TIRO-2110 file (N, C-alpha, C; in Angstrom, 1 decimal):
// TIRO-2110
-23.5, -38.7, -63.2, N, 1, A
-24.4, -39.6, -62.8, CA, 1, A
-25.6, -39.0, -62.0, C, 1, A
-25.3, -37.9, -61.3, N, 2, A
-26.3, -37.2, -60.5, CA, 2, A
-27.3, -36.5, -61.5, C, 2, A
-26.8, -36.1, -62.7, N, 3, A
-27.7, -35.4, -63.6, CA, 3, A
-28.7, -36.4, -64.2, C, 3, A
-28.2, -37.7, -64.5, N, 4, A
-29.1, -38.7, -65.0, CA, 4, A
-30.1, -39.1, -63.9, C, 4, A
-29.7, -39.2, -62.7, N, 5, A
-30.6, -39.6, -61.6, CA, 5, A
-31.7, -38.5, -61.4, C, 5, A
-31.3, -37.3, -61.6, N, 6, A
-32.2, -36.1, -61.5, CA, 6, A
-33.2, -36.2, -62.6, C, 6, A
-32.8, -36.5, -63.8, N, 7, A
-33.7, -36.6, -65.0, CA, 7, A
-34.7, -37.7, -64.8, C, 7, A
-34.2, -38.8, -64.3, N, 8, A
-35.1, -40.0, -64.1, CA, 8, A
-36.1, -39.6, -63.0, C, 8, A
-35.7, -39.0, -61.9, N, 9, A
-36.6, -38.6, -60.8, CA, 9, A
-37.6, -37.6, -61.4, C, 9, A
-37.2, -36.6, -62.2, N, 10, A
-38.1, -35.7, -62.8, CA, 10, A
-39.1, -36.3, -63.7, C, 10, A
-38.7, -37.3, -64.5, N, 11, A
-39.5, -38.0, -65.4, CA, 11, A
-40.6, -38.8, -64.6, C, 11, A
-40.1, -39.5, -63.5, N, 12, A
-41.0, -40.2, -62.7, CA, 12, A
-42.1, -39.3, -62.0, C, 12, A
-41.7, -38.1, -61.6, N, 13, A
-42.6, -37.1, -61.0, CA, 13, A
-43.6, -36.7, -62.1, C, 13, A
-43.2, -36.5, -63.3, N, 14, A
-44.1, -36.0, -64.4, CA, 14, A
-45.1, -37.2, -64.7, C, 14, A
-44.6, -38.4, -64.8, N, 15, A
-45.5, -39.5, -65.1, CA, 15, A
-46.5, -39.7, -63.9, C, 15, A
-46.0, -39.5, -62.7, N, 16, A
-46.9, -39.7, -61.5, CA, 16, A
-48.0, -38.6, -61.5, C, 16, A
-47.6, -37.4, -61.9, N, 17, A
-48.6, -36.3, -62.0, CA, 17, A
-49.6, -36.6, -63.1, C, 17, A
-49.2, -37.1, -64.3, N, 18, A
-50.1, -37.4, -65.3, CA, 18, A
-51.0, -38.5, -64.9, C, 18, A
-50.5, -39.5, -64.2, N, 19, A
-51.4, -40.6, -63.7, CA, 19, A
-52.4, -40.1, -62.7, C, 19, A
-52.0, -39.2, -61.8, N, 20, A
-52.9, -38.6, -60.9, CA, 20, A
-54.0, -37.8, -61.6, C, 20, A
-53.6, -37.0, -62.6, N, 21, A
-54.5, -36.2, -63.4, CA, 21, A
-55.6, -37.1, -64.1, C, 21, A
-55.1, -38.2, -64.7, N, 22, A
-56.0, -39.1, -65.4, CA, 22, A
-57.0, -39.8, -64.4, C, 22, A
-56.5, -40.1, -63.2, N, 23, A
-57.4, -40.8, -62.2, CA, 23, A
-58.5, -39.8, -61.7, C, 23, A
-58.1, -38.5, -61.6, N, 24, A
-59.1, -37.5, -61.2, CA, 24, A
-60.1, -37.3, -62.3, C, 24, A
-59.7, -37.3, -63.6, N, 25, A
-60.6, -37.1, -64.7, CA, 25, A
-61.5, -38.3, -64.8, C, 25, A
-61.0, -39.5, -64.6, N, 26, A
-61.8, -40.7, -64.6, CA, 26, A
-62.8, -40.7, -63.5, C, 26, A
-62.5, -40.2, -62.3, N, 27, A
-63.5, -40.1, -61.3, CA, 27, A
-64.6, -39.2, -61.6, C, 27, A
-64.2, -38.0, -62.2, N, 28, A
-65.3, -37.0, -62.6, CA, 28, A
-66.2, -37.7, -63.7, C, 28, A
-65.6, -38.3, -64.7, N, 29, A
-66.4, -39.0, -65.7, CA, 29, A
-67.3, -40.0, -65.2, C, 29, A
-66.9, -40.8, -64.2, N, 30, A
-67.7, -41.9, -63.6, CA, 30, A
-68.8, -41.2, -62.8, C, 30, A
-68.6, -40.1, -62.1, N, 31, A
-69.6, -39.4, -61.4, CA, 31, A
-70.6, -38.8, -62.3, C, 31, A
-70.2, -38.3, -63.4, N, 32, A
-71.1, -37.7, -64.4, CA, 32, A
-72.0, -38.8, -65.0, C, 32, A
-71.5, -39.9, -65.3, N, 33, A
-72.3, -41.0, -65.9, CA, 33, A
-73.3, -41.5, -64.9, C, 33, A
-72.9, -41.6, -63.6, N, 34, A
-73.8, -42.0, -62.5, CA, 34, A
-75.0, -41.0, -62.4, C, 34, A
-74.6, -39.7, -62.4, N, 35, A
-75.7, -38.7, -62.3, CA, 35, A
-76.6, -38.7, -63.5, C, 35, A
-76.1, -38.9, -64.7, N, 36, A
-76.9, -39.0, -65.9, CA, 36, A
-77.9, -40.2, -65.8, C, 36, A
-77.3, -41.3, -65.4, N, 37, A
-78.2, -42.5, -65.2, CA, 37, A
-79.3, -42.3, -64.2, C, 37, A
-79.0, -41.6, -63.1, N, 38, A
-80.0, -41.4, -62.1, CA, 38, A
-81.1, -40.5, -62.7, C, 38, A
-80.7, -39.4, -63.4, N, 39, A
-81.7, -38.5, -64.0, CA, 39, A
-82.5, -39.3, -65.0, C, 39, A
-81.9, -40.1, -65.8, N, 40, A
-82.6, -40.9, -66.8, CA, 40, A
-83.6, -41.8, -66.1, C, 40, A
-83.2, -42.4, -65.0, N, 41, A
-84.1, -43.3, -64.2, CA, 41, A
-85.3, -42.5, -63.7, C, 41, A
-85.1, -41.3, -63.2, N, 42, A
-86.2, -40.5, -62.8, CA, 42, A
-87.1, -40.1, -63.9, C, 42, A
-86.6, -39.8, -65.1, N, 43, A
-87.4, -39.5, -66.2, CA, 43, A
-88.2, -40.7, -66.7, C, 43, A
-87.5, -41.8, -66.7, N, 44, A
-88.2, -43.1, -67.1, CA, 44, A
-89.3, -43.4, -66.1, C, 44, A
-89.1, -43.1, -64.8, N, 45, A
-90.2, -43.3, -63.8, CA, 45, A
-91.4, -42.5, -64.2, C, 45, A
-91.2, -41.2, -64.6, N, 46, A
-92.3, -40.4, -64.9, CA, 46, A
-93.0, -40.8, -66.2, C, 46, A
-92.2, -41.2, -67.2, N, 47, A
-92.8, -41.6, -68.5, CA, 47, A
-93.5, -42.9, -68.4, C, 47, A
-93.0, -43.8, -67.6, N, 48, A
-93.6, -45.2, -67.6, CA, 48, A
-94.8, -45.2, -66.7, C, 48, A
-95.2, -44.1, -66.1, N, 49, A
-96.4, -44.1, -65.3, CA, 49, A
-96.2, -44.7, -63.9, C, 49, A
-95.0, -44.6, -63.4, N, 50, A
-94.8, -45.1, -62.1, CA, 50, A
-95.5, -44.2, -61.1, C, 50, A
-95.6, -42.9, -61.4, N, 51, A
-96.3, -42.0, -60.5, CA, 51, A
-97.4, -41.2, -61.2, C, 51, A
-98.6, -41.2, -60.5, N, 52, A
-99.7, -40.4, -61.0, CA, 52, A
-100.4, -40.0, -59.7, C, 52, A
-101.1, -38.9, -59.8, N, 53, A
-102.0, -38.5, -58.8, CA, 53, A
-103.5, -38.6, -59.3, C, 53, A
-104.3, -39.2, -58.6, N, 54, A
-105.7, -39.3, -58.9, CA, 54, A
-106.5, -38.3, -58.0, C, 54, A
-107.2, -37.4, -58.6, N, 55, A
-107.9, -36.4, -57.8, CA, 55, A
-109.2, -37.0, -57.3, C, 55, A
-109.3, -37.1, -55.9, N, 56, A
-110.4, -37.7, -55.3, CA, 56, A
-111.5, -36.7, -54.9, C, 56, A
-111.1, -35.5, -54.5, N, 57, A
-112.0, -34.5, -54.1, CA, 57, A
-111.4, -33.1, -54.5, C, 57, A
-112.3, -32.3, -55.1, N, 58, A
-111.8, -31.0, -55.5, CA, 58, A
-113.0, -30.0, -55.5, C, 58, A
-113.3, -29.3, -54.4, N, 59, A
-114.5, -28.5, -54.4, CA, 59, A
-114.6, -27.4, -55.5, C, 59, A
-113.5, -26.8, -55.8, N, 60, A
-113.6, -25.8, -56.9, CA, 60, A
-113.4, -26.4, -58.3, C, 60, A
-113.2, -27.7, -58.4, N, 61, A
-113.1, -28.5, -59.6, CA, 61, A
-111.8, -28.1, -60.4, C, 61, A
-110.8, -27.7, -59.7, N, 62, A
-109.5, -27.5, -60.4, CA, 62, A
-108.4, -27.9, -59.5, C, 62, A
-107.8, -29.1, -59.7, N, 63, A
-108.0, -29.9, -60.9, CA, 63, A
-109.3, -30.7, -60.7, C, 63, A
-109.9, -31.1, -61.9, N, 64, A
-111.2, -31.7, -61.8, CA, 64, A
-111.2, -33.0, -61.1, C, 64, A
-112.2, -33.3, -60.3, N, 65, A
-112.4, -34.5, -59.6, CA, 65, A
-112.4, -35.7, -60.6, C, 65, A
-111.7, -36.8, -60.3, N, 66, A
-111.6, -37.9, -61.2, CA, 66, A
-110.5, -37.9, -62.2, C, 66, A
-109.8, -36.7, -62.3, N, 67, A
-108.7, -36.5, -63.2, CA, 67, A
-107.5, -37.3, -62.7, C, 67, A
-106.6, -37.8, -63.6, N, 68, A
-105.4, -38.4, -63.2, CA, 68, A
-104.3, -37.6, -63.8, C, 68, A
-103.3, -37.2, -62.9, N, 69, A
-102.2, -36.3, -63.3, CA, 69, A
-100.9, -37.1, -63.3, C, 69, A
-100.2, -37.1, -64.5, N, 70, A
-98.9, -37.8, -64.6, CA, 70, A
-97.9, -36.9, -63.9, C, 70, A
-97.0, -37.6, -63.2, N, 71, A
-96.0, -36.8, -62.4, CA, 71, A
-94.6, -36.9, -63.0, C, 71, A
-93.9, -35.8, -62.9, N, 72, A
-92.5, -35.8, -63.3, CA, 72, A
-91.6, -36.0, -62.1, C, 72, A
-90.3, -35.9, -62.2, N, 73, A
-89.5, -36.2, -61.0, CA, 73, A
-89.7, -35.1, -59.9, C, 73, A
-90.0, -33.9, -60.3, N, 74, A
-90.2, -32.8, -59.3, CA, 74, A
-91.5, -32.1, -59.6, C, 74, A
-92.4, -32.1, -58.7, N, 75, A
-93.8, -31.5, -58.9, CA, 75, A
-94.1, -30.5, -57.8, C, 75, A
-94.4, -29.3, -58.2, N, 76, A
-94.8, -28.3, -57.2, CA, 76, A
-96.4, -28.3, -57.2, C, 76, A
-96.9, -28.1, -56.1, N, 77, A
-98.4, -28.1, -55.9, CA, 77, A
-98.8, -26.8, -55.2, C, 77, A
-99.8, -26.1, -55.8, N, 78, A
-100.3, -24.9, -55.1, CA, 78, A
-101.2, -24.1, -56.0, C, 78, A
-101.6, -22.9, -55.4, N, 79, A
-102.6, -22.0, -56.0, CA, 79, A
-101.9, -21.1, -57.1, C, 79, A
-100.6, -21.0, -57.2, N, 80, A
-99.9, -20.2, -58.2, CA, 80, A
-100.0, -21.0, -59.5, C, 80, A
-100.4, -20.3, -60.6, N, 81, A
-100.5, -21.0, -61.9, CA, 81, A
-99.2, -21.5, -62.4, C, 81, A
-98.1, -21.1, -61.9, N, 82, A
-96.8, -21.6, -62.4, CA, 82, A
-96.4, -22.9, -61.7, C, 82, A
-97.2, -23.5, -60.8, N, 83, A
-96.9, -24.8, -60.2, CA, 83, A
-97.2, -25.9, -61.3, C, 83, A
-96.5, -27.0, -61.1, N, 84, A
-96.8, -28.2, -61.9, CA, 84, A
-98.2, -28.6, -61.8, C, 84, A
-98.7, -28.7, -60.6, N, 85, A
-100.1, -29.1, -60.3, CA, 85, A
-100.8, -27.9, -59.7, C, 85, A
-101.7, -27.2, -60.5, N, 86, A
-102.4, -26.0, -60.1, CA, 86, A
-103.6, -26.5, -59.3, C, 86, A
-103.8, -25.9, -58.1, N, 87, A
-104.9, -26.2, -57.3, CA, 87, A
-105.7, -24.9, -57.0, C, 87, A
-106.9, -24.8, -57.5, N, 88, A
-107.7, -23.7, -57.2, CA, 88, A
-108.6, -23.9, -56.0, C, 88, A
-108.0, -23.4, -54.8, N, 89, A
-108.7, -23.6, -53.6, CA, 89, A
-108.2, -22.5, -52.6, C, 89, A
-109.2, -21.8, -52.0, N, 90, A
-108.8, -20.7, -51.1, CA, 90, A
-108.0, -21.2, -49.9, C, 90, A
-108.0, -22.5, -49.6, N, 91, A
-107.3, -23.0, -48.4, CA, 91, A
-105.9, -23.5, -48.8, C, 91, A
-105.6, -23.4, -50.1, N, 92, A
-104.2, -23.8, -50.5, CA, 92, A
-103.4, -22.5, -50.7, C, 92, A
-102.1, -22.7, -50.3, N, 93, A
-101.1, -21.6, -50.5, CA, 93, A
-100.6, -21.5, -51.9, C, 93, A
-100.0, -20.4, -52.3, N, 94, A
-99.5, -20.2, -53.6, CA, 94, A
-98.5, -21.3, -54.0, C, 94, A
-97.6, -21.5, -53.1, N, 95, A
-96.6, -22.6, -53.2, CA, 95, A
-96.8, -23.5, -52.0, C, 95, A
-97.7, -24.5, -52.1, N, 96, A
-98.1, -25.3, -51.0, CA, 96, A
-97.2, -26.4, -50.6, C, 96, A
-96.9, -27.3, -51.6, N, 97, A
-96.1, -28.5, -51.3, CA, 97, A
-95.3, -28.9, -52.5, C, 97, A
-94.3, -29.8, -52.3, N, 98, A
-93.4, -30.3, -53.3, CA, 98, A
-93.5, -31.8, -53.2, C, 98, A
-93.7, -32.5, -54.4, N, 99, A
-93.8, -33.9, -54.5, CA, 99, A
-92.6, -34.3, -55.4, C, 99, A
-91.6, -35.1, -54.9, N, 100, A
-90.4, -35.4, -55.6, CA, 100, A
-90.2, -36.9, -55.6, C, 100, A
-89.6, -37.4, -56.7, N, 101, A
-89.2, -38.8, -56.8, CA, 101, A
-87.7, -38.8, -56.6, C, 101, A
-87.3, -39.5, -55.5, N, 102, A
-85.8, -39.6, -55.1, CA, 102, A
-85.5, -41.0, -54.9, C, 102, A
-84.5, -41.5, -55.7, N, 103, A
-84.1, -42.9, -55.6, CA, 103, A
-85.2, -43.8, -56.1, C, 103, A
-85.9, -44.4, -55.2, N, 104, A
-87.0, -45.3, -55.6, CA, 104, A
-88.3, -45.0, -54.9, C, 104, A
-88.3, -43.8, -54.3, N, 105, A
-89.5, -43.4, -53.5, CA, 105, A
-90.0, -42.0, -53.8, C, 105, A
-91.3, -41.8, -53.6, N, 106, A
-91.9, -40.5, -53.7, CA, 106, A
-91.8, -39.9, -52.3, C, 106, A
-91.6, -38.6, -52.3, N, 107, A
-91.6, -37.8, -51.0, CA, 107, A
-92.5, -36.6, -51.2, C, 107, A
-93.2, -36.2, -50.2, N, 108, A
-94.0, -34.9, -50.2, CA, 108, A
-93.4, -34.1, -49.1, C, 108, A
-93.3, -32.8, -49.3, N, 109, A
-92.8, -31.8, -48.3, CA, 109, A
-93.7, -30.5, -48.4, C, 109, A
-94.2, -30.1, -47.2, N, 110, A
-94.9, -28.9, -47.1, CA, 110, A
-93.9, -27.7, -47.3, C, 110, A
-94.4, -26.7, -48.0, N, 111, A
-93.5, -25.5, -48.3, CA, 111, A
-93.8, -24.3, -47.4, C, 111, A
-94.2, -24.6, -46.2, N, 112, A
-94.5, -23.5, -45.3, CA, 112, A
-95.9, -23.0, -45.5, C, 112, A
-96.8, -23.8, -45.9, N, 113, A
-98.1, -23.3, -46.2, CA, 113, A
-98.9, -23.0, -44.9, C, 113, A
-99.9, -22.1, -45.1, N, 114, A
-100.7, -21.7, -43.9, CA, 114, A
-101.5, -22.8, -43.3, C, 114, A
-102.1, -23.6, -44.1, N, 115, A
-103.0, -24.6, -43.6, CA, 115, A
-102.4, -26.0, -43.6, C, 115, A
-101.1, -26.1, -44.0, N, 116, A
-100.4, -27.4, -43.9, CA, 116, A
-100.8, -28.4, -45.0, C, 116, A
-100.0, -29.4, -45.1, N, 117, A
-100.2, -30.5, -46.0, CA, 117, A
-100.5, -31.8, -45.2, C, 117, A
-101.5, -32.5, -45.6, N, 118, A
-101.9, -33.7, -44.9, CA, 118, A
-101.5, -35.0, -45.7, C, 118, A
-101.0, -36.0, -45.1, N, 119, A
-100.8, -37.3, -45.7, CA, 119, A
-101.6, -38.3, -44.9, C, 119, A
-102.6, -38.9, -45.6, N, 120, A
-103.5, -39.9, -44.9, CA, 120, A
-104.1, -39.3, -43.7, C, 120, A
-104.5, -38.0, -43.8, N, 121, A
-105.2, -37.3, -42.7, CA, 121, A
-104.3, -36.7, -41.6, C, 121, A
-103.0, -36.9, -41.7, N, 122, A
-102.1, -36.4, -40.7, CA, 122, A
-101.2, -35.3, -41.2, C, 122, A
-101.2, -34.1, -40.5, N, 123, A
-100.4, -33.0, -40.9, CA, 123, A
-98.9, -33.3, -40.9, C, 123, A
-98.1, -32.9, -41.9, N, 124, A
-96.7, -33.2, -41.9, CA, 124, A
-95.9, -32.0, -41.7, C, 124, A
-94.7, -32.1, -41.0, N, 125, A
-93.9, -31.0, -40.8, CA, 125, A
-92.4, -31.2, -41.3, C, 125, A
-92.2, -32.3, -42.0, N, 126, A
-91.0, -32.6, -42.6, CA, 126, A
-91.2, -33.4, -43.9, C, 126, A
-90.2, -33.6, -44.7, N, 127, A
-90.4, -34.5, -45.9, CA, 127, A
-90.9, -35.9, -45.5, C, 127, A
-91.9, -36.4, -46.1, N, 128, A
-92.4, -37.7, -45.8, CA, 128, A
-92.4, -38.7, -47.0, C, 128, A
-91.9, -39.9, -46.8, N, 129, A
-91.9, -40.9, -47.9, CA, 129, A
-93.3, -41.4, -48.1, C, 129, A
-93.7, -41.5, -49.3, N, 130, A
-95.1, -42.0, -49.7, CA, 130, A
-95.1, -43.4, -50.2, C, 130, A
-96.2, -44.1, -50.0, N, 131, A
-96.4, -45.4, -50.7, CA, 131, A
-97.6, -45.2, -51.6, C, 131, A
-97.6, -46.1, -52.6, N, 132, A
-98.8, -46.0, -53.5, CA, 132, A
-100.0, -46.3, -52.8, C, 132, A
-101.0, -45.4, -53.0, N, 133, A
-102.3, -45.5, -52.3, CA, 133, A
-102.4, -44.5, -51.2, C, 133, A
-101.3, -43.8, -50.9, N, 134, A
-101.4, -42.7, -49.9, CA, 134, A
-102.2, -41.5, -50.4, C, 134, A
-102.9, -40.9, -49.5, N, 135, A
-103.6, -39.7, -49.9, CA, 135, A
-103.0, -38.4, -49.4, C, 135, A
-102.9, -37.4, -50.3, N, 136, A
-102.3, -36.1, -50.0, CA, 136, A
-103.4, -35.1, -50.1, C, 136, A
-103.5, -34.3, -49.0, N, 137, A
-104.5, -33.2, -49.0, CA, 137, A
-103.8, -31.9, -49.0, C, 137, A
-104.2, -31.0, -50.0, N, 138, A
-103.7, -29.7, -50.1, CA, 138, A
-104.9, -28.8, -50.1, C, 138, A
-105.1, -28.0, -49.0, N, 139, A
-106.3, -27.3, -48.9, CA, 139, A
-107.4, -28.3, -48.7, C, 139, A
-108.5, -28.1, -49.6, N, 140, A
-109.6, -29.1, -49.5, CA, 140, A
-109.5, -30.1, -50.7, C, 140, A
-108.4, -30.1, -51.4, N, 141, A
-108.2, -31.0, -52.5, CA, 141, A
-107.5, -32.3, -52.0, C, 141, A
-108.1, -33.4, -52.3, N, 142, A
-107.5, -34.7, -51.9, CA, 142, A
-107.1, -35.5, -53.1, C, 142, A
-105.9, -36.0, -53.1, N, 143, A
-105.3, -36.7, -54.2, CA, 143, A
-104.7, -38.0, -53.7, C, 143, A
-104.7, -39.1, -54.5, N, 144, A
-104.1, -40.3, -54.1, CA, 144, A
-102.9, -40.7, -55.1, C, 144, A
-101.8, -41.1, -54.5, N, 145, A
-100.6, -41.5, -55.3, CA, 145, A
-100.9, -42.9, -55.9, C, 145, A
-100.7, -43.0, -57.2, N, 146, A
-100.9, -44.3, -57.9, CA, 146, A
-99.7, -44.6, -58.8, C, 146, A
-99.6, -45.8, -59.2, N, 147, A
-98.6, -46.2, -60.2, CA, 147, A
-98.9, -45.7, -61.5, C, 147, A
END
C-alpha cells in the first residue's frame, strides 16, 4: 500500500510541475503579446500622422523652414547626420535631444547638449511630456509638435 501511495504522490507532483510550467509559459506568451501590441500601437501612431514636427525657424535651412517631418516612435535630433532629424546649426550638439512616443504621450529629453533643449522657451533638464502645439528649440531651430 505504501508503494501505491508513493506512486500517486509522485504522479501528483509531476502533474503539479507540468501545471506550473504551463502557467509560466502562458504568462510569457501573454507578456509577449502585450509587448507586440504596444509596439504595433506606437508604429500605428507614427503611420497615422499622430506625430509630426513643423519647422518654424531654421537659420541654416536644414531642415528647411516650413517643412513637416513625420515622426516614428523614437526620434533622435542633432547635428550628426545619423540622427533621425538632422539639424544643421552650430548651436546644436551632435546628439542633442530624443523625442519619443511612450504610451499615449510624446516626451522630449535633452541628451546632455551644450546649449540645452527648450520647450516653449524654457530649458529642460529632465524628460518632459509634450502636448500638440508645443514648440521645441534645438540650437536656433524651432519646431512645433503637431498631429
